[in-house]
N, CA and C atoms of all chains as a GROMACS GRO file, in nm:
protein
  636
    1MET      N    1   8.296   5.477   9.229
    1MET     CA    2   8.206   5.572   9.164
    1MET      C    3   8.061   5.523   9.183
    2ALA      N    4   7.975   5.610   9.236
    2ALA     CA    5   7.837   5.570   9.260
    2ALA      C    6   7.759   5.563   9.130
    3ASN      N    7   7.673   5.464   9.118
    3ASN     CA    8   7.583   5.460   9.003
    3ASN      C    9   7.440   5.452   9.053
    4LYS      N   10   7.348   5.461   8.957
    4LYS     CA   11   7.207   5.474   8.994
    4LYS      C   12   7.150   5.350   9.060
    5ASN      N   13   7.227   5.241   9.062
    5ASN     CA   14   7.178   5.120   9.126
    5ASN      C   15   7.228   5.106   9.270
    6ASP      N   16   7.321   5.195   9.308
    6ASP     CA   17   7.372   5.188   9.445
    6ASP      C   18   7.264   5.228   9.544
    7ILE      N   19   7.268   5.163   9.658
    7ILE     CA   20   7.171   5.196   9.762
    7ILE      C   21   7.197   5.337   9.816
    8ARG      N   22   7.326   5.376   9.819
    8ARG     CA   23   7.359   5.510   9.867
    8ARG      C   24   7.303   5.616   9.771
    9TRP      N   25   7.318   5.589   9.642
    9TRP     CA   26   7.266   5.683   9.542
    9TRP      C   27   7.115   5.698   9.557
   10LEU      N   28   7.046   5.584   9.574
   10LEU     CA   29   6.900   5.586   9.590
   10LEU      C   30   6.859   5.666   9.713
   11PHE      N   31   6.933   5.641   9.823
   11PHE     CA   32   6.898   5.708   9.948
   11PHE      C   33   6.926   5.858   9.940
   12THR      N   34   7.038   5.894   9.874
   12THR     CA   35   7.072   6.036   9.860
   12THR      C   36   6.966   6.109   9.777
   13ALA      N   37   6.921   6.043   9.670
   13ALA     CA   38   6.816   6.102   9.586
   13ALA      C   39   6.687   6.116   9.666
   14TYR      N   40   6.660   6.016   9.748
   14TYR     CA   41   6.540   6.016   9.834
   14TYR      C   42   6.545   6.134   9.932
   15LEU      N   43   6.660   6.150  10.002
   15LEU     CA   44   6.674   6.259  10.098
   15LEU      C   45   6.676   6.395  10.029
   16ASP      N   46   6.737   6.400   9.912
   16ASP     CA   47   6.744   6.525   9.836
   16ASP      C   48   6.602   6.575   9.806
   17ASP      N   49   6.519   6.482   9.767
   17ASP     CA   50   6.380   6.515   9.736
   17ASP      C   51   6.308   6.567   9.860
   18ILE      N   52   6.328   6.499   9.973
   18ILE     CA   53   6.264   6.539  10.099
   18ILE      C   54   6.312   6.678  10.139
   19ALA      N   55   6.445   6.699  10.133
   19ALA     CA   56   6.502   6.828  10.174
   19ALA      C   57   6.450   6.941  10.086
   20ARG      N   58   6.441   6.915   9.956
   20ARG     CA   59   6.394   7.020   9.864
   20ARG      C   60   6.250   7.059   9.897
   21HIS      N   61   6.166   6.958   9.919
   21HIS     CA   62   6.026   6.987   9.952
   21HIS      C   63   6.014   7.055  10.088
   22ALA      N   64   6.098   7.012  10.184
   22ALA     CA   65   6.094   7.072  10.318
   22ALA      C   66   6.133   7.220  10.311
   23LYS      N   67   6.232   7.251  10.228
   23LYS     CA   68   6.274   7.391  10.214
   23LYS      C   69   6.160   7.475  10.156
   24ILE      N   70   6.096   7.423  10.054
   24ILE     CA   71   5.984   7.496   9.992
   24ILE      C   72   5.875   7.518  10.096
   25ASP      N   73   5.847   7.415  10.174
   25ASP     CA   74   5.744   7.424  10.277
   25ASP      C   75   5.783   7.528  10.382
   26TYR      N   76   5.912   7.526  10.419
   26TYR     CA   77   5.961   7.622  10.520
   26TYR      C   78   5.944   7.765  10.471
   27ILE      N   79   5.982   7.791  10.346
   27ILE     CA   80   5.971   7.926  10.290
   27ILE      C   81   5.825   7.969  10.283
   28ARG      N   82   5.738   7.876  10.244
   28ARG     CA   83   5.594   7.908  10.240
   28ARG      C   84   5.543   7.947  10.378
   29ARG      N   85   5.584   7.868  10.477
   29ARG     CA   86   5.539   7.896  10.614
   29ARG      C   87   5.590   8.031  10.662
   30GLN      N   88   5.716   8.061  10.628
   30GLN     CA   89   5.775   8.189  10.668
   30GLN      C   90   5.697   8.304  10.604
   31ARG      N   91   5.666   8.290  10.476
   31ARG     CA   92   5.592   8.396  10.406
   31ARG      C   93   5.454   8.412  10.467
   32HIS      N   94   5.390   8.299  10.496
   32HIS     CA   95   5.256   8.303  10.555
   32HIS      C   96   5.261   8.375  10.690
   33LYS      N   97   5.366   8.344  10.766
   33LYS     CA   98   5.382   8.407  10.897
   33LYS      C   99   5.406   8.557  10.882
   34ASP      N  100   5.482   8.596  10.781
   34ASP     CA  101   5.510   8.739  10.758
   34ASP      C  102   5.381   8.817  10.736
   35TYR      N  103   5.285   8.752  10.668
   35TYR     CA  104   5.159   8.821  10.642
   35TYR      C  105   5.080   8.841  10.771
   36GLU      N  106   5.098   8.747  10.865
   36GLU     CA  107   5.020   8.754  10.989
   36GLU      C  108   5.074   8.857  11.087
   37ILE      N  109   5.203   8.890  11.077
   37ILE     CA  110   5.264   8.981  11.173
   37ILE      C  111   5.233   9.126  11.137
   38SER      N  112   5.184   9.201  11.236
   38SER     CA  113   5.157   9.342  11.213
   38SER      C  114   5.289   9.416  11.195
   39THR      N  115   5.292   9.510  11.104
   39THR     CA  116   5.417   9.584  11.078
   39THR      C  117   5.424   9.711  11.164
   40ASP      N  118   5.320   9.737  11.245
   40ASP     CA  119   5.318   9.860  11.325
   40ASP      C  120   5.435   9.869  11.421
   41ASN      N  121   5.464   9.757  11.488
   41ASN     CA  122   5.569   9.760  11.590
   41ASN      C  123   5.699   9.697  11.544
   42MET      N  124   5.715   9.684  11.414
   42MET     CA  125   5.837   9.622  11.363
   42MET      C  126   5.957   9.715  11.382
   43PRO      N  127   6.069   9.662  11.431
   43PRO     CA  128   6.188   9.747  11.440
   43PRO      C  129   6.241   9.779  11.301
   44GLU      N  130   6.322   9.883  11.292
   44GLU     CA  131   6.373   9.924  11.161
   44GLU      C  132   6.461   9.815  11.098
   45ALA      N  133   6.544   9.754  11.181
   45ALA     CA  134   6.630   9.647  11.130
   45ALA      C  135   6.598   9.520  11.208
   46PRO      N  136   6.508   9.433  11.155
   46PRO     CA  137   6.471   9.312  11.229
   46PRO      C  138   6.593   9.224  11.258
   47VAL      N  139   6.599   9.178  11.382
   47VAL     CA  140   6.710   9.092  11.423
   47VAL      C  141   6.655   8.954  11.444
   48SER      N  142   6.724   8.852  11.396
   48SER     CA  143   6.675   8.715  11.410
   48SER      C  144   6.669   8.677  11.558
   49LEU      N  145   6.582   8.581  11.589
   49LEU     CA  146   6.566   8.539  11.728
   49LEU      C  147   6.697   8.483  11.783
   50ASP      N  148   6.765   8.406  11.699
   50ASP     CA  149   6.894   8.349  11.743
   50ASP      C  150   6.990   8.460  11.783
   51GLU      N  151   6.991   8.567  11.704
   51GLU     CA  152   7.082   8.677  11.732
   51GLU      C  153   7.040   8.749  11.860
   52GLN      N  154   6.906   8.765  11.877
   52GLN     CA  155   6.856   8.829  11.999
   52GLN      C  156   6.900   8.752  12.122
   53ILE      N  157   6.890   8.618  12.111
   53ILE     CA  158   6.928   8.534  12.226
   53ILE      C  159   7.078   8.546  12.251
   54ARG      N  160   7.156   8.543  12.143
   54ARG     CA  161   7.301   8.554  12.159
   54ARG      C  162   7.339   8.687  12.223
   55GLN      N  163   7.270   8.792  12.176
   55GLN     CA  164   7.303   8.926  12.228
   55GLN      C  165   7.256   8.942  12.372
   56SER      N  166   7.141   8.880  12.403
   56SER     CA  167   7.081   8.902  12.535
   56SER      C  168   7.145   8.818  12.644
   57ILE      N  169   7.201   8.708  12.605
   57ILE     CA  170   7.261   8.619  12.706
   57ILE      C  171   7.411   8.648  12.713
   58LEU      N  172   7.458   8.678  12.830
   58LEU     CA  173   7.602   8.707  12.843
   58LEU      C  174   7.683   8.580  12.821
   59SER      N  175   7.809   8.597  12.785
   59SER     CA  176   7.891   8.482  12.750
   59SER      C  177   7.947   8.413  12.874
   60SER      N  178   7.861   8.388  12.969
   60SER     CA  179   7.900   8.310  13.085
   60SER      C  180   7.797   8.199  13.101
   61ASP      N  181   7.820   8.109  13.197
   61ASP     CA  182   7.727   8.000  13.216
   61ASP      C  183   7.597   8.049  13.280
   62LYS      N  184   7.605   8.165  13.348
   62LYS     CA  185   7.485   8.216  13.415
   62LYS      C  186   7.400   8.292  13.313
   63LEU      N  187   7.270   8.263  13.316
   63LEU     CA  188   7.181   8.327  13.219
   63LEU      C  189   7.140   8.465  13.268
   64LEU      N  190   7.170   8.566  13.191
   64LEU     CA  191   7.125   8.701  13.223
   64LEU      C  192   7.063   8.757  13.095
   65ILE      N  193   6.931   8.763  13.094
   65ILE     CA  194   6.863   8.811  12.974
   65ILE      C  195   6.819   8.954  12.999
   66GLU      N  196   6.867   9.043  12.914
   66GLU     CA  197   6.842   9.185  12.936
   66GLU      C  198   6.700   9.227  12.897
   67ASP      N  199   6.648   9.167  12.792
   67ASP     CA  200   6.514   9.204  12.745
   67ASP      C  201   6.410   9.136  12.834
   68PRO      N  202   6.327   9.214  12.910
   68PRO     CA  203   6.230   9.153  13.002
   68PRO      C  204   6.130   9.061  12.932
   69ALA      N  205   6.085   9.102  12.813
   69ALA     CA  206   5.987   9.019  12.740
   69ALA      C  207   6.049   8.884  12.702
   70LEU      N  208   6.174   8.890  12.657
   70LEU     CA  209   6.243   8.766  12.618
   70LEU      C  210   6.268   8.679  12.741
   71GLU      N  211   6.303   8.745  12.853
   71GLU     CA  212   6.327   8.671  12.977
   71GLU      C  213   6.199   8.599  13.022
   72ASP      N  214   6.085   8.671  13.018
   72ASP     CA  215   5.957   8.610  13.057
   72ASP      C  216   5.925   8.491  12.968
   73ALA      N  217   5.946   8.512  12.839
   73ALA     CA  218   5.916   8.405  12.742
   73ALA      C  219   6.007   8.286  12.766
   74PHE      N  220   6.136   8.315  12.792
   74PHE     CA  221   6.234   8.208  12.815
   74PHE      C  222   6.198   8.129  12.941
   75LEU      N  223   6.159   8.202  13.048
   75LEU     CA  224   6.126   8.135  13.174
   75LEU      C  225   5.995   8.055  13.164
   76ALA      N  226   5.914   8.087  13.063
   76ALA     CA  227   5.789   8.012  13.045
   76ALA      C  228   5.813   7.877  12.980
   77LEU      N  229   5.932   7.860  12.923
   77LEU     CA  230   5.965   7.731  12.862
   77LEU      C  231   5.992   7.627  12.970
   78SER      N  232   5.982   7.500  12.933
   78SER     CA  233   6.014   7.395  13.029
   78SER      C  234   6.164   7.400  13.059
   79LYS      N  235   6.202   7.341  13.171
   79LYS     CA  236   6.343   7.342  13.213
   79LYS      C  237   6.432   7.276  13.106
   80THR      N  238   6.380   7.169  13.047
   80THR     CA  239   6.459   7.099  12.945
   80THR      C  240   6.487   7.190  12.826
   81ARG      N  241   6.384   7.259  12.781
   81ARG     CA  242   6.401   7.347  12.665
   81ARG      C  243   6.491   7.465  12.700
   82GLN      N  244   6.479   7.515  12.822
   82GLN     CA  245   6.570   7.622  12.866
   82GLN      C  246   6.714   7.571  12.860
   83SER      N  247   6.734   7.449  12.911
   83SER     CA  248   6.870   7.393  12.914
   83SER      C  249   6.924   7.377  12.774
   84ILE      N  250   6.840   7.327  12.683
   84ILE     CA  251   6.886   7.303  12.546
   84ILE      C  252   6.925   7.436  12.480
   85LEU      N  253   6.846   7.540  12.499
   85LEU     CA  254   6.880   7.671  12.440
   85LEU      C  255   7.008   7.725  12.503
   86SER      N  256   7.018   7.707  12.635
   86SER     CA  257   7.136   7.756  12.705
   86SER      C  258   7.263   7.685  12.657
   87TYR      N  259   7.255   7.552  12.648
   87TYR     CA  260   7.371   7.475  12.601
   87TYR      C  261   7.406   7.515  12.457
   88THR      N  262   7.303   7.540  12.376
   88THR     CA  263   7.327   7.571  12.235
   88THR      C  264   7.388   7.709  12.217
   89PHE      N  265   7.325   7.810  12.280
   89PHE     CA  266   7.364   7.948  12.251
   89PHE      C  267   7.467   8.006  12.348
   90VAL      N  268   7.468   7.958  12.472
   90VAL     CA  269   7.564   8.012  12.569
   90VAL      C  270   7.694   7.932  12.564
   91GLN      N  271   7.679   7.800  12.567
   91GLN     CA  272   7.799   7.717  12.572
   91GLN      C  273   7.842   7.663  12.436
   92ASN      N  274   7.763   7.696  12.334
   92ASN     CA  275   7.795   7.655  12.196
   92ASN      C  276   7.820   7.504  12.182
   93LEU      N  277   7.738   7.424  12.249
   93LEU     CA  278   7.755   7.279  12.239
   93LEU      C  279   7.679   7.227  12.117
   94THR      N  280   7.725   7.117  12.063
   94THR     CA  281   7.657   7.056  11.949
   94THR      C  282   7.540   6.972  12.000
   95PRO      N  283   7.443   6.942  11.914
   95PRO     CA  284   7.331   6.857  11.958
   95PRO      C  285   7.378   6.723  12.014
   96GLN      N  286   7.488   6.670  11.958
   96GLN     CA  287   7.540   6.542  12.006
   96GLN      C  288   7.588   6.555  12.151
   97GLU      N  289   7.659   6.666  12.178
   97GLU     CA  290   7.710   6.688  12.314
   97GLU      C  291   7.594   6.709  12.412
   98ILE      N  292   7.494   6.783  12.367
   98ILE     CA  293   7.378   6.809  12.454
   98ILE      C  294   7.304   6.678  12.483
   99SER      N  295   7.291   6.595  12.380
   99SER     CA  296   7.220   6.468  12.402
   99SER      C  297   7.295   6.381  12.503
  100ALA      N  298   7.429   6.391  12.502
  100ALA     CA  299   7.509   6.315  12.598
  100ALA      C  300   7.488   6.369  12.740
  101ILE      N  301   7.479   6.502  12.752
  101ILE     CA  302   7.459   6.563  12.884
  101ILE      C  303   7.320   6.530  12.939
  102LEU      N  304   7.220   6.544  12.852
  102LEU     CA  305   7.082   6.523  12.897
  102LEU      C  306   7.040   6.376  12.894
  103ASN      N  307   7.132   6.293  12.846
  103ASN     CA  308   7.104   6.150  12.836
  103ASN      C  309   6.977   6.123  12.756
  104CYS      N  310   6.974   6.180  12.637
  104CYS     CA  311   6.858   6.160  12.550
  104CYS      C  312   6.908   6.144  12.407
  105GLN      N  313   6.816   6.120  12.316
  105GLN     CA  314   6.855   6.102  12.176
  105GLN      C  315   6.879   6.237  12.108
  106VAL      N  316   6.965   6.234  12.006
  106VAL     CA  317   7.000   6.357  11.935
  106VAL      C  318   6.875   6.415  11.867
  107GLU      N  319   6.791   6.328  11.813
  107GLU     CA  320   6.670   6.378  11.746
  107GLU      C  321   6.583   6.457  11.843
  108TYR      N  322   6.583   6.412  11.970
  108TYR     CA  323   6.505   6.481  12.072
  108TYR      C  324   6.557   6.623  12.092
  109VAL      N  325   6.692   6.637  12.090
  109VAL     CA  326   6.752   6.770  12.106
  109VAL      C  327   6.713   6.860  11.989
  110TYR      N  328   6.726   6.807  11.867
  110TYR     CA  329   6.688   6.885  11.748
  110TYR      C  330   6.542   6.930  11.760
  111LYS      N  331   6.457   6.836  11.798
  111LYS     CA  332   6.313   6.865  11.803
  111LYS      C  333   6.282   6.968  11.912
  112GLN      N  334   6.340   6.948  12.031
  112GLN     CA  335   6.311   7.039  12.141
  112GLN      C  336   6.364   7.179  12.113
  113LYS      N  337   6.480   7.188  12.047
  113LYS     CA  338   6.535   7.320  12.014
  113LYS      C  339   6.442   7.391  11.917
  114HIS      N  340   6.400   7.316  11.817
  114HIS     CA  341   6.310   7.373  11.716
  114HIS      C  342   6.180   7.421  11.782
  115LEU      N  343   6.123   7.336  11.869
  115LEU     CA  344   5.996   7.370  11.935
  115LEU      C  345   6.014   7.486  12.033
  116ALA      N  346   6.130   7.490  12.101
  116ALA     CA  347   6.156   7.597  12.197
  116ALA      C  348   6.162   7.732  12.125
  117LEU      N  349   6.232   7.737  12.013
  117LEU     CA  350   6.242   7.862  11.937
  117LEU      C  351   6.104   7.903  11.883
  118GLN      N  352   6.029   7.803  11.841
  118GLN     CA  353   5.893   7.830  11.791
  118GLN      C  354   5.806   7.889  11.903
  119GLN      N  355   5.818   7.830  12.022
  119GLN     CA  356   5.740   7.880  12.137
  119GLN      C  357   5.782   8.019  12.176
  120LEU      N  358   5.913   8.043  12.174
  120LEU     CA  359   5.962   8.176  12.209
  120LEU      C  360   5.905   8.280  12.115
  121ARG      N  361   5.903   8.247  11.988
  121ARG     CA  362   5.848   8.341  11.890
  121ARG      C  363   5.701   8.370  11.919
  122LYS      N  364   5.626   8.262  11.945
  122LYS     CA  365   5.482   8.280  11.974
  122LYS      C  366   5.463   8.365  12.100
  123LEU      N  367   5.542   8.332  12.204
  123LEU     CA  368   5.528   8.406  12.329
  123LEU      C  369   5.569   8.551  12.312
  124LEU      N  370   5.674   8.575  12.234
  124LEU     CA  371   5.718   8.714  12.212
  124LEU      C  372   5.615   8.790  12.131
  125ASP      N  373   5.551   8.721  12.037
  125ASP     CA  374   5.445   8.788  11.959
  125ASP      C  375   5.329   8.829  12.049
  126LYS      N  376   5.306   8.742  12.153
  126LYS     CA  377   5.195   8.771  12.245
  126LYS      C  378   5.236   8.864  12.358
  127GLY      N  379   5.365   8.893  12.367
  127GLY     CA  380   5.414   8.983  12.472
  127GLY      C  381   5.492   8.914  12.581
  128GLY      N  382   5.522   8.783  12.564
  128GLY     CA  383   5.605   8.710  12.661
  128GLY      C  384   5.523   8.650  12.773
  129GLY      N  385   5.575   8.541  12.833
  129GLY     CA  386   5.512   8.476  12.946
  129GLY      C  387   5.406   8.376  12.904
  130PRO      N  388   5.371   8.281  12.993
  130PRO     CA  389   5.272   8.180  12.961
  130PRO      C  390   5.131   8.237  12.966
  131ASP      N  391   5.033   8.162  12.910
  131ASP     CA  392   4.894   8.207  12.912
  131ASP      C  393   4.840   8.215  13.055
  132GLU      N  394   4.873   8.113  13.135
  132GLU     CA  395   4.823   8.111  13.272
  132GLU      C  396   4.944   8.125  13.364
  133PRO      N  397   4.927   8.199  13.477
  133PRO     CA  398   5.039   8.216  13.568
  133PRO      C  399   5.091   8.082  13.617
  134GLY      N  400   5.220   8.066  13.614
  134GLY     CA  401   5.282   7.945  13.666
  134GLY      C  402   5.275   7.825  13.574
  135ARG      N  403   5.207   7.840  13.460
  135ARG     CA  404   5.195   7.725  13.369
  135ARG      C  405   5.313   7.720  13.275
  136ARG      N  406   5.381   7.606  13.274
  136ARG     CA  407   5.492   7.586  13.183
  136ARG      C  408   5.444   7.510  13.062
  137ILE      N  409   5.493   7.549  12.945
  137ILE     CA  410   5.451   7.484  12.820
  137ILE      C  411   5.546   7.370  12.790
  138MET      N  412   8.554   4.578  10.634
  138MET     CA  413   8.436   4.643  10.578
  138MET      C  414   8.476   4.777  10.517
  139ASN      N  415   8.448   4.794  10.385
  139ASN     CA  416   8.485   4.921  10.323
  139ASN      C  417   8.380   5.029  10.354
  140GLN      N  418   8.407   5.150  10.303
  140GLN     CA  419   8.323   5.265  10.337
  140GLN      C  420   8.179   5.247  10.290
  141GLU      N  421   8.164   5.192  10.168
  141GLU     CA  422   8.028   5.172  10.113
  141GLU      C  423   7.951   5.070  10.193
  142GLU      N  424   8.022   4.962  10.231
  142GLU     CA  425   7.956   4.857  10.310
  142GLU      C  426   7.916   4.910  10.447
  143GLU      N  427   8.005   4.993  10.504
  143GLU     CA  428   7.975   5.051  10.636
  143GLU      C  429   7.852   5.141  10.625
  144PHE      N  430   7.849   5.222  10.519
  144PHE     CA  431   7.735   5.312  10.502
  144PHE      C  432   7.606   5.232  10.487
  145GLU      N  433   7.612   5.128  10.404
  145GLU     CA  434   7.491   5.047  10.380
  145GLU      C  435   7.444   4.981  10.510
  146ASN      N  436   7.542   4.935  10.587
  146ASN     CA  437   7.510   4.872  10.716
  146ASN      C  438   7.442   4.973  10.809
  147MET      N  439   7.498   5.095  10.815
  147MET     CA  440   7.441   5.199  10.902
  147MET      C  441   7.303   5.241  10.851
  148LEU      N  442   7.288   5.249  10.720
  148LEU     CA  443   7.159   5.288  10.663
  148LEU      C  444   7.051   5.185  10.700
  149ARG      N  445   7.086   5.058  10.688
  149ARG     CA  446   6.989   4.953  10.722
  149ARG      C  447   6.952   4.961  10.870
  150ARG      N  448   7.052   4.990  10.954
  150ARG     CA  449   7.023   5.003  11.098
  150ARG      C  450   6.936   5.126  11.125
  151ALA      N  451   6.966   5.236  11.054
  151ALA     CA  452   6.890   5.361  11.073
  151ALA      C  453   6.744   5.341  11.032
  152VAL      N  454   6.725   5.270  10.923
  152VAL     CA  455   6.589   5.243  10.875
  152VAL      C  456   6.512   5.159  10.976
  153ASP      N  457   6.585   5.074  11.048
  153ASP     CA  458   6.521   4.992  11.151
  153ASP      C  459   6.507   5.066  11.284
  154GLY      N  460   6.552   5.193  11.288
  154GLY     CA  461   6.530   5.277  11.406
  154GLY      C  462   6.644   5.284  11.504
  155ASP      N  463   6.762   5.238  11.468
  155ASP     CA  464   6.877   5.245  11.559
  155ASP      C  465   6.920   5.392  11.577
  156PRO      N  466   6.914   5.446  11.700
  156PRO     CA  467   6.943   5.589  11.722
  156PRO      C  468   7.084   5.630  11.679
  157ASP      N  469   7.184   5.543  11.708
  157ASP     CA  470   7.322   5.576  11.670
  157ASP      C  471   7.335   5.585  11.518
  158ALA      N  472   7.269   5.493  11.452
  158ALA     CA  473   7.277   5.491  11.305
  158ALA      C  474   7.205   5.612  11.246
  159ILE      N  475   7.094   5.651  11.308
  159ILE     CA  476   7.020   5.769  11.260
  159ILE      C  477   7.109   5.893  11.274
  160THR      N  478   7.178   5.903  11.388
  160THR     CA  479   7.270   6.016  11.409
  160THR      C  480   7.380   6.016  11.303
  161TYR      N  481   7.433   5.897  11.275
  161TYR     CA  482   7.538   5.884  11.174
  161TYR      C  483   7.486   5.932  11.037
  162ILE      N  484   7.364   5.893  11.004
  162ILE     CA  485   7.306   5.931  10.875
  162ILE      C  486   7.284   6.083  10.870
  163ILE      N  487   7.228   6.137  10.977
  163ILE     CA  488   7.203   6.283  10.980
  163ILE      C  489   7.334   6.359  10.965
  164GLU      N  490   7.437   6.311  11.037
  164GLU     CA  491   7.568   6.378  11.030
  164GLU      C  492   7.629   6.363  10.890
  165SER      N  493   7.612   6.244  10.832
  165SER     CA  494   7.670   6.219  10.700
  165SER      C  495   7.611   6.312  10.594
  166TYR      N  496   7.486   6.347  10.614
  166TYR     CA  497   7.418   6.430  10.512
  166TYR      C  498   7.414   6.578  10.550
  167MET      N  499   7.501   6.619  10.641
  167MET     CA  500   7.503   6.760  10.682
  167MET      C  501   7.523   6.854  10.562
  168PRO      N  502   7.611   6.820  10.466
  168PRO     CA  503   7.626   6.910  10.350
  168PRO      C  504   7.495   6.927  10.272
  169LEU      N  505   7.414   6.820  10.269
  169LEU     CA  506   7.286   6.829  10.198
  169LEU      C  507   7.190   6.923  10.272
  170TRP      N  508   7.185   6.908  10.406
  170TRP     CA  509   7.097   6.996  10.486
  170TRP      C  510   7.140   7.142  10.468
  171ARG      N  511   7.273   7.160  10.472
  171ARG     CA  512   7.325   7.298  10.461
  171ARG      C  513   7.291   7.356  10.323
  172LYS      N  514   7.306   7.272  10.221
  172LYS     CA  515   7.280   7.318  10.085
  172LYS      C  516   7.138   7.373  10.072
  173TYR      N  517   7.043   7.301  10.130
  173TYR     CA  518   6.904   7.344  10.118
  173TYR      C  519   6.864   7.446  10.225
  174SER      N  520   6.956   7.482  10.314
  174SER     CA  521   6.922   7.579  10.418
  174SER      C  522   6.969   7.719  10.384
  175VAL      N  523   7.015   7.736  10.263
  175VAL     CA  524   7.058   7.870  10.221
  175VAL      C  525   6.940   7.938  10.151
  176ILE      N  526   6.897   8.048  10.210
  176ILE     CA  527   6.784   8.123  10.155
  176ILE      C  528   6.831   8.265  10.125
  177ASP      N  529   6.810   8.308  10.006
  177ASP     CA  530   6.857   8.441   9.962
  177ASP      C  531   7.007   8.458   9.989
  178GLY      N  532   7.082   8.353   9.967
  178GLY     CA  533   7.228   8.360   9.981
  178GLY      C  534   7.278   8.354  10.124
  179ARG      N  535   7.186   8.333  10.220
  179ARG     CA  536   7.229   8.327  10.361
  179ARG      C  537   7.184   8.195  10.423
  180PHE      N  538   7.275   8.140  10.506
  180PHE     CA  539   7.243   8.016  10.574
  180PHE      C  540   7.138   8.043  10.683
  181ASP      N  541   7.031   7.965  10.683
  181ASP     CA  542   6.923   7.982  10.780
  181ASP      C  543   6.918   7.857  10.870
  182GLU      N  544   6.961   7.875  10.995
  182GLU     CA  545   6.970   7.761  11.087
  182GLU      C  546   6.833   7.702  11.117
  183ASP      N  547   6.732   7.788  11.126
  183ASP     CA  548   6.596   7.739  11.152
  183ASP      C  549   6.550   7.650  11.038
  184CYS      N  550   6.586   7.692  10.918
  184CYS     CA  551   6.549   7.614  10.800
  184CYS      C  552   6.616   7.477  10.807
  185GLN      N  553   6.743   7.476  10.847
  185GLN     CA  554   6.816   7.349  10.858
  185GLN      C  555   6.748   7.257  10.960
  186GLN      N  556   6.711   7.315  11.074
  186GLN     CA  557   6.641   7.238  11.178
  186GLN      C  558   6.511   7.181  11.122
  187TYR      N  559   6.441   7.265  11.049
  187TYR     CA  560   6.312   7.225  10.993
  187TYR      C  561   6.330   7.109  10.894
  188ILE      N  562   6.431   7.121  10.810
  188ILE     CA  563   6.456   7.017  10.710
  188ILE      C  564   6.492   6.884  10.778
  189ILE      N  565   6.579   6.893  10.880
  189ILE     CA  566   6.618   6.771  10.951
  189ILE      C  567   6.496   6.709  11.020
  190MET      N  568   6.414   6.796  11.080
  190MET     CA  569   6.293   6.748  11.147
  190MET      C  570   6.199   6.677  11.049
  191ARG      N  571   6.195   6.729  10.928
  191ARG     CA  572   6.109   6.668  10.826
  191ARG      C  573   6.171   6.538  10.774
  192ALA      N  574   6.303   6.533  10.769
  192ALA     CA  575   6.370   6.416  10.712
  192ALA      C  576   6.372   6.298  10.811
  193LEU      N  577   6.384   6.328  10.941
  193LEU     CA  578   6.397   6.221  11.041
  193LEU      C  579   6.290   6.112  11.030
  194PRO      N  580   6.161   6.151  11.030
  194PRO     CA  581   6.060   6.043  11.024
  194PRO      C  582   6.056   5.971  10.890
  195GLN      N  583   6.116   6.030  10.788
  195GLN     CA  584   6.113   5.969  10.655
  195GLN      C  585   6.220   5.861  10.638
  196ILE      N  586   6.320   5.861  10.727
  196ILE     CA  587   6.429   5.763  10.713
  196ILE      C  588   6.374   5.620  10.719
  197GLY      N  589   6.284   5.596  10.814
  197GLY     CA  590   6.225   5.462  10.830
  197GLY      C  591   6.145   5.418  10.708
  198ARG      N  592   6.089   5.518  10.638
  198ARG     CA  593   6.005   5.486  10.522
  198ARG      C  594   6.086   5.444  10.400
  199PHE      N  595   6.219   5.455  10.413
  199PHE     CA  596   6.305   5.412  10.303
  199PHE      C  597   6.313   5.259  10.298
  200LYS      N  598   6.260   5.195  10.402
  200LYS     CA  599   6.268   5.048  10.411
  200LYS      C  600   6.210   4.981  10.287
  201LYS      N  601   6.100   5.035  10.235
  201LYS     CA  602   6.037   4.970  10.120
  201LYS      C  603   6.130   4.973   9.998
  202TYR      N  604   6.211   5.079   9.987
  202TYR     CA  605   6.306   5.086   9.875
  202TYR      C  606   6.422   4.989   9.897
  203ILE      N  607   6.460   4.971  10.023
  203ILE     CA  608   6.566   4.873  10.054
  203ILE      C  609   6.516   4.732  10.020
  204ASP      N  610   6.390   4.706  10.055
  204ASP     CA  611   6.331   4.574  10.025
  204ASP      C  612   6.329   4.550   9.874
  205GLN      N  613   6.290   4.655   9.800
  205GLN     CA  614   6.288   4.643   9.653
  205GLN      C  615   6.428   4.618   9.600
  206TYR      N  616   6.525   4.690   9.658
  206TYR     CA  617   6.665   4.679   9.617
  206TYR      C  618   6.716   4.537   9.643
  207ASP      N  619   6.683   4.486   9.762
  207ASP     CA  620   6.726   4.351   9.799
  207ASP      C  621   6.664   4.246   9.707
  208GLU      N  622   6.536   4.265   9.678
  208GLU     CA  623   6.465   4.171   9.590
  208GLU      C  624   6.529   4.169   9.451
  209LYS      N  625   6.561   4.289   9.404
  209LYS     CA  626   6.619   4.303   9.269
  209LYS      C  627   6.758   4.239   9.264
  210ASN      N  628   6.831   4.252   9.374
  210ASN     CA  629   6.968   4.201   9.377
  210ASN      C  630   6.979   4.063   9.441
  211GLY      N  631   6.865   4.001   9.466
  211GLY     CA  632   6.863   3.865   9.520
  211GLY      C  633   6.923   3.853   9.658
  212LYS      N  634   6.908   3.956   9.742
  212LYS     CA  635   6.963   3.948   9.879
  212LYS      C  636   6.858   3.893   9.975
   0.00000   0.00000   0.00000
């Protein structure tokens, strides 16, 4: 039975605090972002980016993205980020499996996936594609 | 080595930056990440990613609490 003097108890309380604050911060950021997005072109039923990617990419290893804007935005990502999204959403691999394939750390996979989705959102908001022709982010 | 000792050993390694130990810690606390990733009754994967991203750099900062713990327990 864990008690308040256990190192595990201390660490769990420490992480719990971090997670709670991170969630609050995440919700604040989401709300702030909602205010920035124009509602003029909003679809009637907004679909999450993850769902858009799942729907747009066929369930094979070959990437076929039906939405041209999403395809442009996806191709503007670096090859590594493209691979991470592909492994995650097409092949349903876990971050651990992806890190083994890419020979990198798991934290790197988590970070790159997060940044890739963030970039896709930004690019889709701007209409897809990089700022400068041929420039990869 | 029992489960608690193994956890403590992995935690100490994670705090010192061992990648395998960090992975072990992140995996061990998956229920905690999931718990805080539910927004309006729905699991939000982006939120989970965000929380993990925020927690990762903080693992090393737990070292000062381990030092305090060791000092208190004469380790």
